[in-house]
C-alpha atoms as an extended CHARMM CRD file, in Angstrom:
* protein
*
       253  EXT
         1         1  MET       CA             76.9390000000     -150.8760000000       13.7990000000  PROA      1               0.0000000000
         2         2  SER       CA             80.7190000000     -150.4750000000       13.6460000000  PROA      2               0.0000000000
         3         3  SER       CA             83.5780000000     -149.0590000000       15.6830000000  PROA      3               0.0000000000
         4         4  THR       CA             87.1990000000     -148.1960000000       15.0570000000  PROA      4               0.0000000000
         5         5  SER       CA             89.4910000000     -147.0620000000       17.8540000000  PROA      5               0.0000000000
         6         6  LEU       CA             92.4270000000     -144.8530000000       16.8730000000  PROA      6               0.0000000000
         7         7  LYS       CA             95.0120000000     -143.5600000000       19.3280000000  PROA      7               0.0000000000
         8         8  ASN       CA             97.4580000000     -140.7640000000       18.5610000000  PROA      8               0.0000000000
         9         9  THR       CA             99.9410000000     -140.2600000000       21.3920000000  PROA      9               0.0000000000
        10        10  PRO       CA            103.4730000000     -138.8510000000       21.5820000000  PROA      10              0.0000000000
        11        11  GLY       CA            106.0340000000     -141.4250000000       20.5830000000  PROA      11              0.0000000000
        12        12  ALA       CA            103.5360000000     -143.7270000000       18.8960000000  PROA      12              0.0000000000
        13        13  GLY       CA            102.0480000000     -143.9880000000       15.4420000000  PROA      13              0.0000000000
        14        14  VAL       CA             98.3480000000     -144.1050000000       14.7380000000  PROA      14              0.0000000000
        15        15  SER       CA             97.0720000000     -147.6390000000       15.2780000000  PROA      15              0.0000000000
        16        16  GLN       CA             93.7700000000     -149.2250000000       14.3520000000  PROA      16              0.0000000000
        17        17  ASN       CA             92.0650000000     -152.1280000000       16.0410000000  PROA      17              0.0000000000
        18        18  GLY       CA             88.7370000000     -153.5850000000       17.0090000000  PROA      18              0.0000000000
        19        19  VAL       CA             86.9810000000     -153.2210000000       13.6350000000  PROA      19              0.0000000000
        20        20  LEU       CA             83.7660000000     -154.9530000000       14.6450000000  PROA      20              0.0000000000
        21        21  PRO       CA             80.1470000000     -154.6480000000       13.4570000000  PROA      21              0.0000000000
        22        22  GLU       CA             78.7380000000     -153.9840000000       16.9520000000  PROA      22              0.0000000000
        23        23  ALA       CA             79.4960000000     -150.3660000000       17.8470000000  PROA      23              0.0000000000
        24        24  ASN       CA             79.0120000000     -146.9160000000       16.3580000000  PROA      24              0.0000000000
        25        25  ALA       CA             81.9600000000     -144.5420000000       16.7710000000  PROA      25              0.0000000000
        26        26  VAL       CA             85.5940000000     -143.7030000000       16.1580000000  PROA      26              0.0000000000
        27        27  MET       CA             87.5900000000     -142.5790000000       19.1840000000  PROA      27              0.0000000000
        28        28  ILE       CA             90.8440000000     -140.7760000000       18.5320000000  PROA      28              0.0000000000
        29        29  ARG       CA             93.1500000000     -140.4560000000       21.5280000000  PROA      29              0.0000000000
        30        30  ASN       CA             94.8080000000     -137.0950000000       21.0350000000  PROA      30              0.0000000000
        31        31  GLY       CA             98.1690000000     -136.6890000000       22.7060000000  PROA      31              0.0000000000
        32        32  ARG       CA             99.3670000000     -134.2900000000       20.0510000000  PROA      32              0.0000000000
        33        33  SER       CA             97.7990000000     -131.6780000000       17.8250000000  PROA      33              0.0000000000
        34        34  THR       CA             97.6620000000     -132.7620000000       14.1820000000  PROA      34              0.0000000000
        35        35  ASN       CA             98.4990000000     -129.6020000000       12.3040000000  PROA      35              0.0000000000
        36        36  GLY       CA             98.8160000000     -126.5370000000       14.5310000000  PROA      36              0.0000000000
        37        37  ARG       CA             96.8060000000     -124.3780000000       12.0910000000  PROA      37              0.0000000000
        38        38  LEU       CA             94.3730000000     -122.3310000000       14.1430000000  PROA      38              0.0000000000
        39        39  GLY       CA             93.9790000000     -119.2180000000       12.0430000000  PROA      39              0.0000000000
        40        40  SER       CA             90.2230000000     -119.6080000000       11.4670000000  PROA      40              0.0000000000
        41        41  LYS       CA             88.7540000000     -121.6730000000       14.2470000000  PROA      41              0.0000000000
        42        42  PRO       CA             85.1210000000     -122.8380000000       14.2960000000  PROA      42              0.0000000000
        43        43  GLY       CA             83.3240000000     -121.4950000000       17.3320000000  PROA      43              0.0000000000
        44        44  PHE       CA             86.5660000000     -120.2530000000       18.9360000000  PROA      44              0.0000000000
        45        45  ASP       CA             86.2550000000     -117.4700000000       21.4900000000  PROA      45              0.0000000000
        46        46  SER       CA             89.6960000000     -115.9350000000       22.0020000000  PROA      46              0.0000000000
        47        47  ARG       CA             88.5410000000     -114.3940000000       25.2730000000  PROA      47              0.0000000000
        48        48  SER       CA             88.6500000000     -117.8730000000       26.8270000000  PROA      48              0.0000000000
        49        49  LEU       CA             92.4630000000     -117.6650000000       26.7360000000  PROA      49              0.0000000000
        50        50  SER       CA             92.7930000000     -114.1510000000       28.1170000000  PROA      50              0.0000000000
        51        51  LYS       CA             92.9830000000     -113.0280000000       31.7160000000  PROA      51              0.0000000000
        52        52  SER       CA             89.9190000000     -113.6290000000       33.8250000000  PROA      52              0.0000000000
        53        53  SER       CA             87.6420000000     -110.7980000000       34.9650000000  PROA      53              0.0000000000
        54        54  LYS       CA             89.2180000000     -111.0320000000       38.4300000000  PROA      54              0.0000000000
        55        55  GLY       CA             92.6300000000     -110.2060000000       37.0230000000  PROA      55              0.0000000000
        56        56  GLY       CA             94.1410000000     -113.6490000000       37.6350000000  PROA      56              0.0000000000
        57        57  LEU       CA             95.5760000000     -115.9810000000       35.0330000000  PROA      57              0.0000000000
        58        58  SER       CA             93.0580000000     -118.0380000000       33.1150000000  PROA      58              0.0000000000
        59        59  ILE       CA             94.3250000000     -121.5580000000       32.3870000000  PROA      59              0.0000000000
        60        60  ILE       CA             91.9590000000     -124.1540000000       30.9180000000  PROA      60              0.0000000000
        61        61  PRO       CA             91.3080000000     -126.3800000000       32.7360000000  PROA      61              0.0000000000
        62        62  GLU       CA             92.2010000000     -124.7900000000       36.0570000000  PROA      62              0.0000000000
        63        63  PRO       CA             95.5190000000     -126.2800000000       37.2540000000  PROA      63              0.0000000000
        64        64  VAL       CA             95.8530000000     -128.2490000000       40.4770000000  PROA      64              0.0000000000
        65        65  ARG       CA             98.2710000000     -125.5800000000       41.7740000000  PROA      65              0.0000000000
        66        66  LEU       CA             99.0300000000     -122.1140000000       40.4080000000  PROA      66              0.0000000000
        67        67  VAL       CA            101.1650000000     -119.4870000000       42.1610000000  PROA      67              0.0000000000
        68        68  GLU       CA            101.6100000000     -116.1620000000       40.3930000000  PROA      68              0.0000000000
        69        69  GLY       CA            105.0570000000     -114.5980000000       40.5890000000  PROA      69              0.0000000000
        70        70  THR       CA            106.4970000000     -111.1700000000       39.9040000000  PROA      70              0.0000000000
        71        71  GLY       CA            107.7030000000     -110.0050000000       36.5220000000  PROA      71              0.0000000000
        72        72  HSD       CA            107.6210000000     -111.5490000000       33.0650000000  PROA      72              0.0000000000
        73        73  PHE       CA            109.6310000000     -113.8640000000       30.8450000000  PROA      73              0.0000000000
        74        74  LEU       CA            110.4370000000     -112.0990000000       27.5640000000  PROA      74              0.0000000000
        75        75  ILE       CA            110.5830000000     -114.0660000000       24.3270000000  PROA      75              0.0000000000
        76        76  ASN       CA            112.5560000000     -112.3700000000       21.5570000000  PROA      76              0.0000000000
        77        77  PRO       CA            114.9050000000     -113.5550000000       18.7670000000  PROA      77              0.0000000000
        78        78  GLU       CA            117.7160000000     -113.9990000000       21.3250000000  PROA      78              0.0000000000
        79        79  THR       CA            115.6790000000     -116.4440000000       23.4490000000  PROA      79              0.0000000000
        80        80  ILE       CA            117.1650000000     -119.9630000000       23.5380000000  PROA      80              0.0000000000
        81        81  ILE       CA            115.0310000000     -123.1190000000       23.3020000000  PROA      81              0.0000000000
        82        82  ALA       CA            116.5830000000     -126.3630000000       24.5840000000  PROA      82              0.0000000000
        83        83  ALA       CA            115.2390000000     -129.8470000000       25.2370000000  PROA      83              0.0000000000
        84        84  ASP       CA            116.0640000000     -133.3930000000       26.2470000000  PROA      84              0.0000000000
        85        85  VAL       CA            116.5200000000     -135.6490000000       23.2300000000  PROA      85              0.0000000000
        86        86  ASP       CA            113.1190000000     -137.3070000000       23.7080000000  PROA      86              0.0000000000
        87        87  ALA       CA            111.4380000000     -133.9520000000       24.3810000000  PROA      87              0.0000000000
        88        88  ARG       CA            112.4780000000     -132.3260000000       21.1190000000  PROA      88              0.0000000000
        89        89  PRO       CA            109.1210000000     -132.7430000000       19.2880000000  PROA      89              0.0000000000
        90        90  GLU       CA            107.3060000000     -130.5710000000       21.8420000000  PROA      90              0.0000000000
        91        91  ALA       CA            110.1270000000     -128.0020000000       21.8590000000  PROA      91              0.0000000000
        92        92  GLU       CA            110.1330000000     -127.9010000000       18.0570000000  PROA      92              0.0000000000
        93        93  PHE       CA            106.3590000000     -127.3930000000       18.0660000000  PROA      93              0.0000000000
        94        94  LEU       CA            106.8110000000     -124.2590000000       20.1860000000  PROA      94              0.0000000000
        95        95  ALA       CA            109.7890000000     -123.1190000000       18.0950000000  PROA      95              0.0000000000
        96        96  GLU       CA            107.7050000000     -123.3850000000       14.9190000000  PROA      96              0.0000000000
        97        97  ARG       CA            104.8140000000     -121.4480000000       16.4560000000  PROA      97              0.0000000000
        98        98  LEU       CA            107.1550000000     -118.6830000000       17.6500000000  PROA      98              0.0000000000
        99        99  SER       CA            108.9770000000     -118.5990000000       14.3160000000  PROA      99              0.0000000000
       100       100  THR       CA            105.6950000000     -118.1250000000       12.4630000000  PROA      100             0.0000000000
       101       101  SER       CA            104.4610000000     -115.3660000000       14.7650000000  PROA      101             0.0000000000
       102       102  MET       CA            107.7580000000     -113.4450000000       14.9330000000  PROA      102             0.0000000000
       103       103  GLY       CA            109.1850000000     -113.9370000000       11.4640000000  PROA      103             0.0000000000
       104       104  CYS       CA            112.5310000000     -115.2460000000       12.7040000000  PROA      104             0.0000000000
       105       105  ARG       CA            113.9190000000     -118.7460000000       12.9770000000  PROA      105             0.0000000000
       106       106  PHE       CA            113.9540000000     -120.4660000000       16.3920000000  PROA      106             0.0000000000
       107       107  SER       CA            115.9480000000     -123.6850000000       16.6100000000  PROA      107             0.0000000000
       108       108  VAL       CA            116.0590000000     -126.2490000000       19.4100000000  PROA      108             0.0000000000
       109       109  GLY       CA            119.3490000000     -126.9420000000       21.1310000000  PROA      109             0.0000000000
       110       110  ASP       CA            120.6030000000     -129.5670000000       23.5590000000  PROA      110             0.0000000000
       111       111  LEU       CA            120.0680000000     -129.1020000000       27.2840000000  PROA      111             0.0000000000
       112       112  GLY       CA            123.7330000000     -129.9050000000       27.8130000000  PROA      112             0.0000000000
       113       113  SER       CA            124.8060000000     -126.6080000000       26.2360000000  PROA      113             0.0000000000
       114       114  ASP       CA            124.0960000000     -124.2120000000       29.1000000000  PROA      114             0.0000000000
       115       115  SER       CA            124.3330000000     -120.9910000000       27.1120000000  PROA      115             0.0000000000
       116       116  ALA       CA            123.8560000000     -117.6650000000       28.8460000000  PROA      116             0.0000000000
       117       117  GLY       CA            120.6280000000     -115.7530000000       28.2740000000  PROA      117             0.0000000000
       118       118  ARG       CA            116.9270000000     -116.3700000000       28.5650000000  PROA      118             0.0000000000
       119       119  ARG       CA            116.0830000000     -120.0210000000       28.0530000000  PROA      119             0.0000000000
       120       120  ILE       CA            112.9950000000     -122.1500000000       27.4430000000  PROA      120             0.0000000000
       121       121  GLU       CA            113.6350000000     -125.7460000000       28.5120000000  PROA      121             0.0000000000
       122       122  PHE       CA            111.6860000000     -128.9710000000       27.9940000000  PROA      122             0.0000000000
       123       123  ARG       CA            112.7660000000     -131.6520000000       30.4640000000  PROA      123             0.0000000000
       124       124  LEU       CA            111.7220000000     -135.2700000000       31.0080000000  PROA      124             0.0000000000
       125       125  ASP       CA            111.9820000000     -136.5090000000       34.6030000000  PROA      125             0.0000000000
       126       126  GLU       CA            110.7650000000     -140.0330000000       35.3260000000  PROA      126             0.0000000000
       127       127  SER       CA            110.9820000000     -139.3760000000       39.0780000000  PROA      127             0.0000000000
       128       128  LEU       CA            107.8120000000     -137.2460000000       38.7400000000  PROA      128             0.0000000000
       129       129  GLU       CA            105.6650000000     -140.3610000000       38.3660000000  PROA      129             0.0000000000
       130       130  ARG       CA            103.2630000000     -138.9260000000       40.9830000000  PROA      130             0.0000000000
       131       131  LEU       CA            102.0070000000     -136.6230000000       38.2020000000  PROA      131             0.0000000000
       132       132  GLY       CA            100.8690000000     -139.5560000000       36.0930000000  PROA      132             0.0000000000
       133       133  GLY       CA            101.2610000000     -139.9020000000       32.3580000000  PROA      133             0.0000000000
       134       134  GLU       CA             99.7470000000     -136.5020000000       31.5200000000  PROA      134             0.0000000000
       135       135  GLY       CA            100.9110000000     -134.2830000000       34.4010000000  PROA      135             0.0000000000
       136       136  TYR       CA            103.5620000000     -131.5780000000       34.2470000000  PROA      136             0.0000000000
       137       137  LEU       CA            105.3440000000     -128.8130000000       36.1560000000  PROA      137             0.0000000000
       138       138  LEU       CA            105.7750000000     -125.3460000000       34.6500000000  PROA      138             0.0000000000
       139       139  SER       CA            108.1280000000     -122.7770000000       36.1580000000  PROA      139             0.0000000000
       140       140  VAL       CA            108.3090000000     -119.3120000000       34.6110000000  PROA      140             0.0000000000
       141       141  ALA       CA            110.9500000000     -116.8730000000       35.9430000000  PROA      141             0.0000000000
       142       142  PRO       CA            112.3440000000     -113.7140000000       34.3120000000  PROA      142             0.0000000000
       143       143  GLU       CA            115.3880000000     -115.5500000000       32.9070000000  PROA      143             0.0000000000
       144       144  ARG       CA            114.1540000000     -119.1300000000       32.5340000000  PROA      144             0.0000000000
       145       145  LEU       CA            111.0000000000     -120.9800000000       31.5490000000  PROA      145             0.0000000000
       146       146  VAL       CA            111.0510000000     -124.7200000000       32.2980000000  PROA      146             0.0000000000
       147       147  VAL       CA            108.3900000000     -127.3470000000       31.6410000000  PROA      147             0.0000000000
       148       148  THR       CA            109.0910000000     -130.7320000000       33.2250000000  PROA      148             0.0000000000
       149       149  ALA       CA            107.0780000000     -133.9460000000       33.0170000000  PROA      149             0.0000000000
       150       150  PRO       CA            107.5300000000     -137.6970000000       33.4750000000  PROA      150             0.0000000000
       151       151  GLY       CA            106.4130000000     -138.3270000000       29.8820000000  PROA      151             0.0000000000
       152       152  ARG       CA            105.8640000000     -136.6400000000       26.5380000000  PROA      152             0.0000000000
       153       153  ALA       CA            102.0990000000     -136.3360000000       27.0070000000  PROA      153             0.0000000000
       154       154  GLY       CA            102.7410000000     -134.1790000000       30.0710000000  PROA      154             0.0000000000
       155       155  LEU       CA            105.2070000000     -132.0380000000       28.1230000000  PROA      155             0.0000000000
       156       156  PHE       CA            102.5940000000     -131.5630000000       25.4300000000  PROA      156             0.0000000000
       157       157  TYR       CA            100.0020000000     -130.3160000000       27.9170000000  PROA      157             0.0000000000
       158       158  GLY       CA            102.6100000000     -128.1020000000       29.5490000000  PROA      158             0.0000000000
       159       159  LEU       CA            103.2420000000     -126.6660000000       26.0940000000  PROA      159             0.0000000000
       160       160  GLN       CA             99.5230000000     -125.9130000000       25.7370000000  PROA      160             0.0000000000
       161       161  THR       CA             99.6490000000     -124.0070000000       29.0370000000  PROA      161             0.0000000000
       162       162  ILE       CA            102.5800000000     -121.9460000000       27.7400000000  PROA      162             0.0000000000
       163       163  LEU       CA            100.5180000000     -121.0510000000       24.6690000000  PROA      163             0.0000000000
       164       164  GLN       CA             97.5200000000     -120.1680000000       26.8510000000  PROA      164             0.0000000000
       165       165  LEU       CA             99.7100000000     -117.7800000000       28.8570000000  PROA      165             0.0000000000
       166       166  LEU       CA            100.4910000000     -115.8960000000       25.6490000000  PROA      166             0.0000000000
       167       167  PRO       CA             98.0080000000     -113.5090000000       23.9820000000  PROA      167             0.0000000000
       168       168  PRO       CA             95.3900000000     -115.2480000000       21.7790000000  PROA      168             0.0000000000
       169       169  SER       CA             97.0340000000     -113.8460000000       18.6360000000  PROA      169             0.0000000000
       170       170  ILE       CA             99.7730000000     -116.4880000000       19.0500000000  PROA      170             0.0000000000
       171       171  PHE       CA             97.3100000000     -118.8520000000       17.3130000000  PROA      171             0.0000000000
       172       172  ASP       CA             96.5480000000     -116.5450000000       14.3860000000  PROA      172             0.0000000000
       173       173  ASN       CA             98.8450000000     -117.0900000000       11.4190000000  PROA      173             0.0000000000
       174       174  ALA       CA             97.2900000000     -114.0640000000        9.7140000000  PROA      174             0.0000000000
       175       175  ALA       CA             98.1450000000     -111.6750000000       12.5530000000  PROA      175             0.0000000000
       176       176  GLY       CA            100.9880000000     -109.2010000000       12.1410000000  PROA      176             0.0000000000
       177       177  ARG       CA            104.5160000000     -110.2510000000       13.1000000000  PROA      177             0.0000000000
       178       178  ARG       CA            105.6150000000     -109.5660000000       16.6590000000  PROA      178             0.0000000000
       179       179  ASP       CA            109.0460000000     -108.4280000000       17.8380000000  PROA      179             0.0000000000
       180       180  SER       CA            108.5880000000     -110.1680000000       21.1720000000  PROA      180             0.0000000000
       181       181  TRP       CA            106.1690000000     -112.0210000000       23.4570000000  PROA      181             0.0000000000
       182       182  SER       CA            105.7860000000     -111.7670000000       27.2200000000  PROA      182             0.0000000000
       183       183  ILE       CA            104.7340000000     -114.5430000000       29.6260000000  PROA      183             0.0000000000
       184       184  PRO       CA            103.8790000000     -113.7640000000       33.2820000000  PROA      184             0.0000000000
       185       185  CYS       CA            106.0450000000     -115.4200000000       35.9200000000  PROA      185             0.0000000000
       186       186  VAL       CA            104.1900000000     -118.3140000000       37.5000000000  PROA      186             0.0000000000
       187       187  GLU       CA            104.6110000000     -121.7500000000       39.0990000000  PROA      187             0.0000000000
       188       188  ILE       CA            102.1240000000     -124.4020000000       37.9280000000  PROA      188             0.0000000000
       189       189  GLU       CA            101.6330000000     -128.0340000000       38.8360000000  PROA      189             0.0000000000
       190       190  ASP       CA             98.8980000000     -129.8700000000       37.0130000000  PROA      190             0.0000000000
       191       191  THR       CA             97.6290000000     -133.3620000000       36.3850000000  PROA      191             0.0000000000
       192       192  PRO       CA             94.2350000000     -134.2760000000       34.9020000000  PROA      192             0.0000000000
       193       193  ARG       CA             91.3890000000     -135.2660000000       37.1930000000  PROA      193             0.0000000000
       194       194  PHE       CA             89.7620000000     -137.4230000000       34.5150000000  PROA      194             0.0000000000
       195       195  VAL       CA             91.4690000000     -139.9070000000       32.1820000000  PROA      195             0.0000000000
       196       196  TRP       CA             88.7240000000     -139.5370000000       29.5370000000  PROA      196             0.0000000000
       197       197  ARG       CA             88.2450000000     -135.9030000000       28.4920000000  PROA      197             0.0000000000
       198       198  GLY       CA             86.4260000000     -135.7450000000       25.2050000000  PROA      198             0.0000000000
       199       199  ALA       CA             84.0600000000     -134.1490000000       22.7410000000  PROA      199             0.0000000000
       200       200  MET       CA             81.8460000000     -135.6450000000       20.0440000000  PROA      200             0.0000000000
       201       201  LEU       CA             81.2750000000     -134.7350000000       16.4110000000  PROA      201             0.0000000000
       202       202  ASP       CA             78.1710000000     -136.1120000000       14.6910000000  PROA      202             0.0000000000
       203       203  VAL       CA             79.4990000000     -136.7090000000       11.1830000000  PROA      203             0.0000000000
       204       204  SER       CA             76.7760000000     -139.1860000000       10.3460000000  PROA      204             0.0000000000
       205       205  ARG       CA             74.0490000000     -136.5360000000       10.0120000000  PROA      205             0.0000000000
       206       206  HSD       CA             76.2060000000     -133.4190000000        9.6050000000  PROA      206             0.0000000000
       207       207  PHE       CA             79.0310000000     -133.4950000000        7.0400000000  PROA      207             0.0000000000
       208       208  ARG       CA             82.3390000000     -132.0000000000        8.1800000000  PROA      208             0.0000000000
       209       209  SER       CA             85.3380000000     -131.4480000000        5.9250000000  PROA      209             0.0000000000
       210       210  PRO       CA             88.7320000000     -132.9430000000        6.8430000000  PROA      210             0.0000000000
       211       211  GLU       CA             90.0410000000     -129.4030000000        7.4420000000  PROA      211             0.0000000000
       212       212  PHE       CA             87.2290000000     -128.7080000000        9.9180000000  PROA      212             0.0000000000
       213       213  VAL       CA             87.9580000000     -131.9340000000       11.8120000000  PROA      213             0.0000000000
       214       214  LYS       CA             91.6910000000     -131.1320000000       11.9880000000  PROA      214             0.0000000000
       215       215  LYS       CA             90.9640000000     -127.6910000000       13.4190000000  PROA      215             0.0000000000
       216       216  PHE       CA             88.5170000000     -129.2450000000       15.8750000000  PROA      216             0.0000000000
       217       217  ILE       CA             91.2680000000     -131.6070000000       17.0590000000  PROA      217             0.0000000000
       218       218  ASP       CA             93.5430000000     -128.5930000000       17.5330000000  PROA      218             0.0000000000
       219       219  LEU       CA             90.8740000000     -126.9810000000       19.7250000000  PROA      219             0.0000000000
       220       220  LEU       CA             90.6070000000     -130.1530000000       21.8080000000  PROA      220             0.0000000000
       221       221  ALA       CA             94.3710000000     -130.1650000000       22.2690000000  PROA      221             0.0000000000
       222       222  ILE       CA             94.7010000000     -126.5320000000       23.3610000000  PROA      222             0.0000000000
       223       223  HSD       CA             92.0080000000     -127.1310000000       26.0080000000  PROA      223             0.0000000000
       224       224  LYS       CA             93.7140000000     -130.4140000000       27.0340000000  PROA      224             0.0000000000
       225       225  LEU       CA             90.8680000000     -132.6790000000       25.9180000000  PROA      225             0.0000000000
       226       226  ASN       CA             92.2500000000     -136.0200000000       24.7780000000  PROA      226             0.0000000000
       227       227  ILE       CA             89.3570000000     -137.9150000000       23.1610000000  PROA      227             0.0000000000
       228       228  LEU       CA             87.6500000000     -137.2080000000       19.8350000000  PROA      228             0.0000000000
       229       229  HSD       CA             84.4260000000     -139.2070000000       19.5040000000  PROA      229             0.0000000000
       230       230  LEU       CA             83.1620000000     -139.4120000000       15.9250000000  PROA      230             0.0000000000
       231       231  HSD       CA             79.5170000000     -140.4640000000       15.6050000000  PROA      231             0.0000000000
       232       232  LEU       CA             79.7510000000     -142.3230000000       12.2920000000  PROA      232             0.0000000000
       233       233  ASN       CA             76.4440000000     -144.0530000000       11.7060000000  PROA      233             0.0000000000
       234       234  ASP       CA             72.7850000000     -143.4970000000       12.4020000000  PROA      234             0.0000000000
       235       235  ASP       CA             69.4800000000     -144.1260000000       10.6370000000  PROA      235             0.0000000000
       236       236  GLN       CA             70.4960000000     -141.4700000000        8.0740000000  PROA      236             0.0000000000
       237       237  GLY       CA             73.4520000000     -143.5020000000        6.8570000000  PROA      237             0.0000000000
       238       238  TRP       CA             76.6660000000     -145.4430000000        7.4410000000  PROA      238             0.0000000000
       239       239  ARG       CA             79.7670000000     -143.2560000000        7.0380000000  PROA      239             0.0000000000
       240       240  LEU       CA             82.6710000000     -145.6440000000        7.7200000000  PROA      240             0.0000000000
       241       241  GLU       CA             83.9570000000     -147.8160000000        4.8800000000  PROA      241             0.0000000000
       242       242  ILE       CA             84.8370000000     -151.3780000000        5.9190000000  PROA      242             0.0000000000
       243       243  LYS       CA             86.2870000000     -153.5010000000        3.1100000000  PROA      243             0.0000000000
       244       244  LYS       CA             84.9010000000     -156.7020000000        4.6160000000  PROA      244             0.0000000000
       245       245  TYR       CA             81.3360000000     -155.3020000000        4.5470000000  PROA      245             0.0000000000
       246       246  PRO       CA             81.1010000000     -153.2820000000        1.2900000000  PROA      246             0.0000000000
       247       247  ARG       CA             77.2950000000     -153.0740000000        1.3040000000  PROA      247             0.0000000000
       248       248  LEU       CA             77.3850000000     -150.9490000000        4.4590000000  PROA      248             0.0000000000
       249       249  THR       CA             78.5410000000     -148.0360000000        2.3010000000  PROA      249             0.0000000000
       250       250  SER       CA             77.2730000000     -149.0830000000       -1.1330000000  PROA      250             0.0000000000
       251       251  VAL       CA             73.7070000000     -149.3270000000        0.2220000000  PROA      251             0.0000000000
       252       252  GLY       CA             73.7410000000     -147.7640000000        3.6860000000  PROA      252             0.0000000000
       253       253  ALA       CA             75.5590000000     -144.5560000000        2.8110000000  PROA      253             0.0000000000
């Protein structure tokens, strides 16, 4: 059997290693969503991102610390998005999502330009090493929303929490344009309990299109799962082409 290990993390390209004939899966380490297209999601229940039946905020997974505040942060065309230089990819991801849903262009500015008005800020702070590589802090007040993390992976998961705090229609490209969005005021501190948080797709016995797999990766990302396990070979066939062993696919597939 064969294995390929692929890791996709912020600040790094996709790498491939360990192509050996002894294992049976591909693991993709997902630190970032691949395409952000979630308009038609397989098996997606939008209620999972709404408020819980008890009236509290529903964040998946439940954060280490969550304190609800008073009021809301309003996002409209006048809202400013700013980021540290190395945090721009996550800020631009949010800007693109808001631009699509509202029909207006959001750009990302520099944190150094302290313009007046409501601001969304993405900050990197290496002194928060206690949060680990994937932890983050999220502070939402009526005039300022700030996500802070020691690394880009933490900013990415903080971004997912911001999206979860918005109505589910933020993920639907086909939904009507909105004039504004509202996020409840809250203080969140979170860091994952488990390093390996994954889900498996059996693509050896059940064919999945590339588009399906990309959407599945998006679903993993929004729920802060970081491992995609692809089951590539079984007695039904070998699904991974390896140039060194051509008969695996010419005969086994």
